[in-house]
C-alpha positions as CSV (number, residue, x, y, z in Angstrom):
1,M,-70.7,-6.5,-19.2
2,R,-73.9,-5.0,-17.9
3,L,-71.8,-1.9,-18.5
4,F,-70.7,-2.8,-22.1
5,E,-73.8,-3.5,-22.5
6,L,-75.9,0.0,-21.7
7,L,-72.8,1.4,-23.5
8,W,-74.2,0.0,-26.3
9,E,-77.7,0.5,-26.1
10,L,-76.6,4.7,-25.0
11,Q,-74.9,4.6,-28.9
12,L,-77.7,2.7,-30.5
13,E,-80.1,5.8,-29.2
14,Q,-77.9,8.4,-30.1
15,D,-77.3,6.7,-33.6
16,F,-81.4,6.7,-34.0
17,R,-81.5,9.8,-33.1
18,R,-79.2,11.7,-35.2
19,R,-81.1,9.8,-38.3
20,M,-84.5,11.0,-37.4
21,A,-82.7,14.6,-37.2
22,L,-81.1,14.0,-40.6
23,K,-83.7,13.1,-42.4
24,N,-86.3,15.8,-41.0
25,A,-83.8,18.1,-41.4
26,S,-84.1,20.4,-45.0
27,D,-81.3,21.3,-47.8
28,E,-81.0,24.1,-45.8
29,D,-80.0,22.9,-42.3
30,L,-78.2,19.7,-44.4
31,I,-76.6,22.3,-46.1
32,A,-75.8,24.5,-42.0
33,L,-74.2,21.4,-40.9
34,I,-71.5,21.2,-43.5
35,D,-70.4,24.2,-43.2
36,S,-70.1,23.8,-39.5
37,Q,-68.5,20.6,-39.7
38,M,-66.3,21.9,-42.6
39,A,-65.7,24.9,-41.0
40,D,-64.4,23.1,-37.0
41,W,-62.0,21.5,-39.7
42,I,-60.2,23.6,-40.9
43,E,-60.6,25.9,-37.5
44,R,-58.6,22.8,-36.1
45,D,-55.7,21.8,-39.4
46,P,-55.6,23.7,-41.7
47,K,-53.1,21.8,-43.1
48,I,-56.0,19.2,-44.0
49,V,-57.5,22.2,-46.5
50,L,-54.3,22.5,-48.3
51,T,-53.3,19.3,-48.7
52,A,-56.9,18.6,-50.3
53,A,-56.4,21.1,-52.6
54,S,-53.2,20.1,-53.7
55,K,-54.5,16.7,-54.7
56,R,-57.3,18.5,-57.0
57,G,-54.0,20.6,-59.0
58,W,-55.9,23.5,-56.6
59,T,-54.3,27.0,-56.0
60,L,-55.1,28.5,-52.2
61,I,-55.6,31.7,-51.3
62,P,-56.5,33.0,-48.1
63,P,-58.0,36.3,-47.4
64,E,-56.5,39.4,-46.8
65,G,-55.4,39.6,-43.1
66,A,-56.2,36.1,-42.3
67,K,-54.6,34.1,-39.8
68,L,-52.5,30.8,-40.9
69,S,-49.9,29.0,-38.0
70,S,-46.4,28.9,-39.2
71,E,-47.1,25.2,-39.8
72,A,-50.4,25.8,-42.7
73,A,-48.5,28.6,-43.7
74,L,-45.9,26.8,-44.5
75,A,-47.7,23.1,-45.7
76,G,-49.0,25.3,-48.3
């Protein structure tokens, strides 16, 4: 039980630090953080972008020379 309590306290401390970092971040910092997170999601699962775009009626055209997995290409 004590191990669980210590892990919980650690999680709370990490959450507090993240909140403080975001509270003090500039707009440019927040934009960079969002861009980085989005790029990571897209690299891990390109299909997520295709799904989101299709739900909004958008068509995506990858840049020339873009590397797409066969799964992502089929999803489009």
